N, C-alpha and C positions, 0 to 999 in steps of 0.2 A: 504494500500500500504506500503510495507516494504521499509524503507529508511535507508541510511547509509552515513557516512561522505565521501566526495569525489564524491558522485553521482551527475550527472548533470540531471536536470529535464527540460523538454521542456513544457512550458506553452502555453496558447493561445496567449500571448502577448510577451513572452520573454523566455530566458533560465537562469537557476539558478544552481549554484554549492553549494552543502551543505558543510559548513565549520565546524560547531561544533554543538553538541547537547545542546539544552536548556532544554529539558524535555524528558528523556528516548529516545525512538525511534520514537517519534511522533512530536516533535517540534524542529526546527533547525534554526540556523543562516545561511543565504545563501548569496553568492556573486551574484550580478546581472551581468550576462555576456553580455546580450543584451536585451533591451526592449525599443521600441520607445515610450512607454507610461510613462516612468519615467527616471529621471536623477540620481536617488538614487544609491548609491554604494552597499547597503545592503538591505536584505529583511528578513522577518521571514516566514518560511514555516511550515505549520501544516498539519498533516495527522491523521489517526485514526487506532487503532489496534483492540480494543474490539467492541462488538456489540453496547454497550452504546455510546462509543466514535464516532462510525460511524453515529449513529442516531443524535448525537449533531452536528457533522460536516455537515450533510445534512441540519439540521435545521438552522445552522449558515449561510450556503450558501443561503438558501431561504430568511432568514432575510435580508441579504445584497442586495437582489433584490428589497426591499422596498425602494422607492426613498428617503423618509425622513431619512432613515438610511444611505443609500449609500452616500448621499450628506452632511451629518453632518460633520463639521470640528472638532467635539469633539469625534468622534468615529474612532477608528483605521481603516484606509482605507484598503479595500480589493483591491489589485492591479492586481491579476491574478489568474488563476485556472489551475490546471494540471489534466488531465482526462485520464483514461484508455479507450481504444477503446470499451470495452464491458460494460461500465458503463454509466448510464444516468447522474449521479451526479459526480462532480469532486472528485478525490481521494485525492487531496491536495489543500489547499488554500494558497495563497501567500499574505502576509500582509506587509504594510509599516513597516520599521524598526524604533523602538524607543530605546533610550539609555538604559533605565532601566524599570523594573516594580517597583511599589511603595514599595514592600517588600524589595527591595535591597537598598533602601535609608535609612540611619540611622536616628534615632530620632533627634540627634543634627543637622545633615544636613538639615532635613526637617524644623526644627525650625529656623535655621540661616538665611534663605531667606524668608521673609514674602510673597514674590510673589509666592512661590511654593505652599503653602497651598491654597492660593487664586486661583491659576490656576487649581489645582485639584478640588476644590469646584465648580468653575465655569463650568468646563468641565463636571463633572458628573451630576450636577444639570441640565445642558442644555440637556444632553442626556435623563435623566429621564423625563424631560418635553416633549421631543419628544415621548418617549415611552408612556407617559400618553395619548397623543392625539391618539395613536394607540391602546389604551386599552390593553397595554402590560406591563409586568414587566421583569426586567433583571434577578432577583432572585439570582445573584451571584456577587454582588458588594463587592469586597474585595481587599486587597493590591496586590494580584497576578494578578488582571485583570485591574488595572489602570496603564497606561504606561506614562512615563515622559521623556523629553529630555531637554537639555540646562538648567539643574537645577541650575547651578551656575551663570547664566546670568541674565540680566534685563527682559528677556521675556521667562521664562520657559514655556514649552508646556506640556499639559496633555491630555490624551485621554482614553476613556473607550473602552475595547475590550471584546472578548470572549462572543459572543452573542448566543452561542449554547444552553444555558439554558433559553433563553427568551421565555416566554409563555404568554397566555392571562391572564390579571389581574383577580385574584380570582379563577383561574381554577385548581390550584395545589391540589392534593388529598393526598399528604404526605408532611412532613416537608421539605421545601427548605432552601437554604442559608447555607453557611459554619458556623460551630459552633461559632467562635468568632464574627461573624457579623450577627447572626440570631436575628431577631426582636422579641420583647416580644410576639406579637400576634401570630407569627409563633410557638414560644415555646409553647404557649397555645393550639396549634392545629388548628388555623385558617389558611386560605389560604394566600399565599403571595400576597401582594397588593402594590400599589404605595408607601404608607407610609412605608412599610417594606424595600423597596429599599432605602428610605431616611434614615431610621435607620441604614442600613448597611453602608451608606456613613459616618454617624456620628461616628459609631464604628471604621470605617477605619481611619478617621482623628484623632480620639483620640488615636488609636493604633500607628499611625505614629508619633504623637507628643510626646508620652510618652515612656521612656525606660522601663517602667513596663509592665507586662502582665495583662492589665486591664480586658480584655475579653478572653473568651475561656478557654480550659482545660490545657494549657501548664504548669501551676504551680500547678496542682492537686497533693495533697499529701495523698490522700486516694485511696484505691484499688477500681477500677471500678467506677460506678456511675458518668460517665462523664457528662451526661445531667444534673443531679441534681447539680453538681458542677458549671456548666456554668450558670444555672438559679440562683443559690445562689449568684454568683458574680454580676449578673445584679441587683438583689434586693439590694445588698449593695451599688451599684453604683448609682442607680436611684430611688429605693423605690419599693413598692409592685407592682406586675405585674397583679394582678387579678387572677381569677381561670381558670384552663384549661377546655377544652371541656369535655364532658362525655366520657372519655377514661381512663380506669383504669391505663394503663401504664403512661399516662401523669399525672394523679392524684397522683400516687405514686412518680413520679419525683418531683412534686411541693411540696408534703408533706415533702420529705427528704430535698429538697432545703431550705425550711423554717427552718428546724432544723439546717442545716449546716450554715445558715446565722448568727445565734446567738450563735453557739457553740464556746467554748473557745478552744484554742490550748492546747494539752495535756502537753506541757512544761510550760504553764502559761504565764501571763502578756500580752497576745494578743489574738485576735480572730483567729479561725482556718482559716478563710478567712479575711485577714487584709485590704481589700479594703475599702476606704471611698467614699463619694460622688465624682462623677467624676470631678466636678469643683475644689474641694479641691485637688484631685490628680494632676490635671494639674497645679494648682497654685503653688504647692510645687516642681515643676520640676526645677532643677538648670539651670545655664546658658548653652546655650542661653535660655531665658524664652519663654514660649508659646506666640506667637504674638497676 
């Protein structure tokens, strides 16, 4: 469904005016014009443009029909749906409004209020516990999909969202998860599992606490070889990851990563990848310190 700023959508429970784009033409901030089911002033409206996005939107809608998901206080609430007359599934999903995604919170802000990291950890771990009982994995825990509100107060709120990539535990046939938050076993070619989501949360918290680019390819200074660079950084941060599955592409990535991990910078005096153990990296962060 094509959306535009100023458009008014009529949902099953209320009406919504699109105010600003949050992500291209598919995610918008909306004003709640009328809805007997909520007193909120704002909402987030999501639609889909590509075939993959439409598949994820349908999956997300189905996932929210699971009672344990719909009732969780730690999952961003689905408030309403907008449907076209000729479609069985909704063309838009209307979610509760949250102030920020975690990516928008700076590292000093995240460190300055110890209640905020605690709220994020509690929320995401609570959701992952629910998913484990459902034999499901989120597969996309990262700063873009964790939402927070009241971050400066005594009771910050955190919730996990974006359930469109949620699948059965161990069922993935290709590498899942975003590059900075991808778990070692997924890099090795194994299916995403509950422990992989836990790793993603750990990588997310470490990224949110540190002003440095500890995970992912954002600081890559070589041409190409994105996967090998990410693997090499993890090796420097946590140690050896073990061997990949019997896949030549993965074997080549790991072989190069092991070389990058020990390689000296061409300008001398430091390693090409200068990361140290993750605990040391966090301990060396200046004020405010890691809580």
